[in-house]
N, CA, C and O atoms as a DFTB+ gen file, in Angstrom:
360 C
 N C O
     1  1      71.664      -0.506      54.680
     2  2      70.598      -1.529      55.424
     3  2      70.778      -2.408      56.807
     4  3      71.511      -3.397      56.836
     5  1      70.227      -2.066      57.652
     6  2      69.750      -2.918      58.955
     7  2      70.264      -4.454      58.637
     8  3      69.650      -5.228      57.903
     9  1      71.974      -4.874      59.580
    10  2      71.777      -6.589      59.169
    11  2      70.940      -6.862      59.844
    12  3      70.479      -6.056      60.651
    13  1      70.309      -8.605      59.652
    14  2      69.377      -8.958      60.229
    15  2      70.046      -9.892      60.710
    16  3      71.174     -10.042      60.241
    17  1      69.487     -11.029      62.030
    18  2      70.178     -11.942      62.451
    19  2      68.896     -13.114      62.265
    20  3      67.748     -13.075      62.707
    21  1      69.703     -14.338      61.282
    22  2      69.275     -15.408      61.772
    23  2      68.244     -15.703      60.534
    24  3      67.879     -14.583      60.177
    25  1      67.558     -16.751      59.655
    26  2      66.625     -16.745      58.782
    27  2      65.543     -15.815      58.191
    28  3      65.308     -15.332      57.083
    29  1      64.824     -15.767      59.786
    30  2      63.446     -15.447      59.248
    31  2      63.766     -13.136      60.030
    32  3      62.870     -12.323      60.259
    33  1      65.203     -12.939      60.161
    34  2      65.389     -11.649      60.831
    35  2      64.999     -11.716      61.768
    36  3      63.884     -11.220      61.931
    37  1      65.633     -12.319      62.846
    38  2      64.870     -12.367      64.189
    39  2      65.106     -10.643      64.958
    40  3      65.927      -9.789      64.622
    41  1      64.102     -10.581      66.017
    42  2      64.667      -8.995      66.705
    43  2      64.954      -9.193      68.120
    44  3      64.150      -9.919      68.705
    45  1      65.886      -8.729      68.783
    46  2      65.980      -8.611      69.654
    47  2      65.518      -7.287      70.115
    48  3      65.585      -6.333      69.339
    49  1      64.923      -7.107      71.654
    50  2      64.250      -6.178      72.517
    51  2      66.221      -5.671      72.467
    52  3      67.286      -6.287      72.498
    53  1      65.709      -3.975      72.362
    54  2      66.329      -3.498      72.331
    55  2      66.811      -2.450      73.977
    56  3      65.689      -2.281      74.453
    57  1      67.909      -1.677      75.060
    58  2      67.909      -2.137      76.398
    59  2      65.750      -1.044      76.756
    60  3      64.813      -1.115      77.550
    61  1      66.116      -0.326      75.640
    62  2      64.150       0.677      76.211
    63  2      63.313      -0.370      76.361
    64  3      62.784      -0.458      77.469
    65  1      63.084      -1.072      75.670
    66  2      62.356      -2.237      75.457
    67  2      62.314      -3.329      76.689
    68  3      61.262      -3.888      76.998
    69  1      63.292      -3.522      77.216
    70  2      63.751      -4.801      77.916
    71  2      63.960      -4.131      79.326
    72  3      64.449      -4.889      80.163
    73  1      63.653      -2.733      79.780
    74  2      63.713      -2.303      80.702
    75  2      62.416      -1.264      81.096
    76  3      62.191      -0.305      81.834
    77  1      61.946      -1.840      80.418
    78  2      60.304      -1.154      80.570
    79  2      59.097      -1.709      81.353
    80  3      58.597      -2.820      81.177
    81  1      58.777      -0.959      82.070
    82  2      57.928      -1.434      82.959
    83  2      56.776      -2.082      82.159
    84  3      56.653      -1.994      80.938
    85  1      55.570      -3.046      83.375
    86  2      54.527      -3.088      82.522
    87  2      53.228      -2.046      84.269
    88  3      53.136      -2.126      85.494
    89  1      52.697      -1.384      83.309
    90  2      51.643      -0.555      84.003
    91  2      50.362      -1.078      84.306
    92  3      49.276      -1.035      83.728
    93  1      50.975      -1.844      85.901
    94  2      49.555      -2.480      86.661
    95  2      47.818      -1.435      86.441
    96  3      47.611      -0.326      86.934
    97  1      46.813      -2.262      85.561
    98  2      45.792      -1.159      86.141
    99  2      45.191      -1.147      88.107
   100  3      45.237      -2.042      88.952
   101  1      44.495       0.817      88.207
   102  2      44.735       0.935      89.273
   103  2      44.020      -0.179      90.016
   104  3      43.587      -1.065      89.279
   105  1      43.788      -0.339      91.416
   106  2      42.496      -1.541      91.958
   107  2      41.680      -0.242      92.052
   108  3      42.249       0.746      92.517
   109  1      40.105      -0.128      91.565
   110  2      39.526       1.282      92.366
   111  2      38.101       0.332      91.393
   112  3      38.455      -0.763      90.956
   113  1      36.779       0.711      91.131
   114  2      35.938       0.986      91.432
   115  2      35.085       0.484      89.869
   116  3      34.084      -0.149      89.532
   117  1      36.425       1.368      89.133
   118  2      35.948       1.118      87.230
   119  2      36.424      -0.915      87.161
   120  3      35.776      -1.883      86.764
   121  1      38.443      -0.722      88.025
   122  2      38.636      -2.279      87.793
   123  2      37.836      -3.522      87.513
   124  3      37.911      -4.339      86.595
   125  1      36.663      -3.394      89.082
   126  2      35.891      -4.357      89.874
   127  2      35.176      -4.750      88.544
   128  3      35.253      -5.748      87.827
   129  1      34.057      -2.971      88.445
   130  2      33.249      -3.539      87.409
   131  2      33.713      -3.333      85.393
   132  3      33.276      -2.608      84.500
   133  1      34.680      -4.308      85.456
   134  2      35.691      -4.706      84.728
   135  2      35.071      -6.552      84.167
   136  3      34.659      -7.272      83.257
   137  1      35.561      -6.386      85.988
   138  2      35.480      -7.865      86.414
   139  2      34.751      -8.402      86.093
   140  3      34.837      -9.629      86.053
   141  1      33.230      -7.458      85.547
   142  2      31.667      -8.364      86.549
   143  2      31.239      -7.511      87.550
   144  3      30.018      -7.366      87.476
   145  1      31.753      -6.871      88.482
   146  2      31.323      -6.966      90.540
   147  2      30.999      -5.522      89.750
   148  3      31.440      -4.986      88.734
   149  1      29.692      -5.075      91.060
   150  2      30.004      -3.400      91.282
   151  2      30.223      -2.862      91.327
   152  3      29.809      -1.826      90.807
   153  1      31.498      -3.102      92.302
   154  2      32.468      -2.538      93.037
   155  2      33.428      -2.797      93.684
   156  3      33.172      -3.871      94.228
   157  1      34.622      -2.396      94.036
   158  2      35.936      -2.269      94.477
   159  2      35.539      -3.822      96.275
   160  3      35.963      -4.947      96.537
   161  1      34.575      -2.861      96.929
   162  2      34.653      -3.294      97.958
   163  2      33.776      -5.178      98.045
   164  3      33.936      -6.063      98.886
   165  1      33.065      -5.151      97.034
   166  2      32.443      -6.140      96.362
   167  2      33.579      -7.496      96.140
   168  3      33.653      -8.621      96.636
   169  1      34.662      -6.474      94.787
   170  2      35.551      -7.785      94.654
   171  2      36.852      -7.928      95.604
   172  3      37.479      -8.909      95.205
   173  1      37.450      -7.369      96.628
   174  2      37.727      -7.467      98.432
   175  2      36.733      -8.654      98.844
   176  3      36.952      -9.846      98.627
   177  1      35.715      -8.174      99.414
   178  2      35.094     -10.018      99.545
   179  2      35.025     -10.765      98.864
   180  3      35.244     -11.766      99.546
   181  1      34.869     -11.059      97.942
   182  2      34.701     -12.397      96.508
   183  2      36.345     -12.896      97.061
   184  3      36.554     -14.051      97.432
   185  1      37.236     -12.018      97.044
   186  2      38.855     -12.367      96.855
   187  2      38.586     -13.244      98.532
   188  3      38.828     -14.435      98.728
   189  1      38.000     -12.192      99.635
   190  2      37.486     -12.769     100.771
   191  2      37.843     -14.403     100.624
   192  3      38.883     -15.061     100.589
   193  1      36.181     -14.741     100.546
   194  2      35.163     -15.564     100.156
   195  2      35.657     -16.479      99.351
   196  3      34.797     -17.201      98.846
   197  1      37.213     -16.791      98.931
   198  2      37.819     -16.824      97.781
   199  2      38.765     -18.007      98.442
   200  3      38.728     -19.237      98.461
   201  1      39.709     -16.888      99.021
   202  2      40.498     -17.455     100.120
   203  2      39.929     -17.785     101.523
   204  3      40.836     -18.441     102.035
   205  1      39.235     -17.718     102.146
   206  2      38.394     -19.105     103.579
   207  2      37.985     -19.586     103.139
   208  3      36.983     -19.834     103.810
   209  1      37.889     -20.433     101.651
   210  2      36.759     -21.683     100.973
   211  2      37.736     -23.204     101.143
   212  3      37.557     -24.313     101.646
   213  1      39.345     -22.174     100.062
   214  2      41.004     -22.570      99.944
   215  2      41.543     -22.696     101.682
   216  3      42.169     -23.655     102.133
   217  1      41.287     -21.964     102.153
   218  2      42.174     -22.381     103.352
   219  2      40.948     -23.448     104.153
   220  3      41.527     -24.405     104.668
   221  1      40.075     -23.472     104.274
   222  2      39.729     -24.795     104.842
   223  2      39.515     -26.002     104.002
   224  3      39.008     -26.231     102.905
   225  1      40.320     -26.944     105.302
   226  2      40.346     -28.400     103.772
   227  2      38.936     -28.959     104.216
   228  3      38.193     -28.798     105.185
   229  1      38.922     -29.698     103.039
   230  2      37.491     -29.945     102.856
   231  2      37.484     -31.674     103.744
   232  3      38.344     -32.516     104.001
   233  1      36.609     -31.591     103.880
   234  2      36.141     -33.228     105.236
   235  2      36.811     -34.210     104.087
   236  3      37.964     -34.637     104.020
   237  1      35.693     -34.415     103.216
   238  2      35.425     -34.761     102.557
   239  2      36.674     -35.618     102.027
   240  3      37.127     -36.721     102.335
   241  1      37.106     -34.434     100.906
   242  2      38.458     -34.507     100.045
   243  2      40.026     -34.859     101.475
   244  3      41.177     -34.993     101.057
   245  1      39.756     -34.933     102.808
   246  2      40.813     -35.201     103.426
   247  2      41.148     -36.445     103.309
   248  3      42.319     -36.733     103.061
   249  1      40.198     -37.396     103.464
   250  2      39.720     -38.972     103.401
   251  2      40.227     -39.493     101.938
   252  3      41.214     -40.128     101.566
   253  1      39.143     -38.956     101.312
   254  2      39.660     -38.991      99.658
   255  2      41.041     -39.469      99.453
   256  3      41.519     -40.481      98.940
   257  1      41.560     -38.353     100.053
   258  2      43.132     -39.167      99.287
   259  2      43.604     -39.738     100.573
   260  3      44.607     -40.406     100.321
   261  1      43.268     -39.779     102.107
   262  2      43.871     -40.775     102.821
   263  2      43.926     -42.409     102.576
   264  3      44.742     -43.261     102.927
   265  1      42.350     -42.488     101.606
   266  2      41.636     -43.594     101.060
   267  2      42.677     -43.844      99.641
   268  3      42.960     -44.912      99.099
   269  1      42.980     -42.874      99.391
   270  2      44.245     -43.302      97.876
   271  2      45.797     -43.381      97.882
   272  3      46.500     -44.003      97.085
   273  1      46.096     -42.811      98.685
   274  2      47.097     -43.016      99.633
   275  2      47.391     -44.211      99.852
   276  3      48.401     -44.673      99.321
   277  1      46.522     -45.068     100.753
   278  2      46.359     -45.689     100.776
   279  2      46.815     -47.226     100.361
   280  3      47.339     -48.169     100.953
   281  1      46.463     -47.036      99.385
   282  2      45.787     -48.345      98.406
   283  2      46.862     -48.201      97.232
   284  3      46.943     -49.072      96.365
   285  1      47.844     -46.853      97.232
   286  2      49.362     -47.267      96.902
   287  2      50.367     -47.548      97.841
   288  3      51.450     -48.133      97.842
   289  1      49.690     -46.970      98.604
   290  2      50.979     -47.646     100.282
   291  2      51.111     -49.336     100.457
   292  3      52.056     -49.819     101.080
   293  1      50.135     -50.112      99.883
   294  2      49.661     -51.341     100.660
   295  2      48.992     -52.062      99.514
   296  3      48.220     -52.989      99.758
   297  1      49.259     -51.668      98.227
   298  2      48.896     -52.875      97.115
   299  2      49.744     -51.787      95.998
   300  3      49.939     -50.605      95.715
   301  1      50.160     -53.639      95.521
   302  2      50.976     -53.293      94.185
   303  2      50.566     -53.785      93.001
   304  3      50.702     -54.967      92.685
   305  1      50.172     -53.125      92.462
   306  2      49.692     -53.301      90.528
   307  2      49.964     -52.423      89.665
   308  3      50.735     -51.491      89.891
   309  1      49.504     -52.567      88.823
   310  2      50.178     -52.316      87.867
   311  2      49.028     -52.074      86.431
   312  3      48.350     -52.823      85.728
   313  1      49.248     -50.815      86.496
   314  2      47.424     -49.901      85.318
   315  2      48.131     -50.728      84.102
   316  3      49.324     -51.000      84.232
   317  1      47.532     -51.081      83.085
   318  2      47.629     -51.737      81.775
   319  2      47.673     -50.191      81.222
   320  3      46.912     -49.264      81.499
   321  1      48.968     -50.218      80.230
   322  2      48.974     -49.641      78.935
   323  2      47.682     -48.738      78.252
   324  3      47.399     -47.549      78.394
   325  1      47.129     -49.645      77.580
   326  2      45.579     -49.288      77.107
   327  2      44.891     -47.823      78.331
   328  3      44.684     -46.690      77.897
   329  1      44.672     -48.178      79.667
   330  2      44.233     -47.664      80.024
   331  2      45.214     -46.197      80.731
   332  3      44.871     -45.074      81.101
   333  1      46.175     -46.719      80.683
   334  2      46.790     -45.649      81.307
   335  2      46.785     -44.355      79.916
   336  3      46.806     -43.141      80.117
   337  1      46.749     -45.073      78.456
   338  2      46.875     -44.041      77.277
   339  2      45.846     -43.084      77.005
   340  3      45.768     -41.961      76.508
   341  1      44.902     -44.142      77.634
   342  2      43.017     -43.301      77.472
   343  2      43.825     -42.060      78.415
   344  3      44.182     -40.955      78.005
   345  1      43.987     -42.656      79.860
   346  2      43.965     -41.479      80.666
   347  2      44.449     -39.992      80.797
   348  3      44.144     -38.967      81.406
   349  1      45.739     -40.623      79.528
   350  2      46.568     -38.827      79.322
   351  2      45.756     -39.262      77.937
   352  3      44.559     -39.371      78.203
   353  1      45.872     -39.378      77.366
   354  2      45.371     -38.546      76.222
   355  2      44.072     -37.362      76.490
   356  3      43.087     -37.437      77.224
   357  1      44.501     -36.353      75.638
   358  2      44.034     -34.647      75.359
   359  2      41.865     -35.158      74.911
   360  3      41.064     -34.264      74.637
């Protein structure tokens, strides 16, 4: 009878299980279709667009960040515990 480890009989992966490589899907039209797109070319275009959108900074967002940073740097104030707790609640 095999020995069990711990109260629940924990299983430690064998050498073969640890060294198995995960197989990545082929990057082809079928992969793009699984994502709801028509073709691999459309997937590539969407990725390019997303990279460009995330690369170029949003000027409005930058101004907001500067305002928040200025408020934090130039003012000493505390947040009431109740407000802080409500903001952190799930």
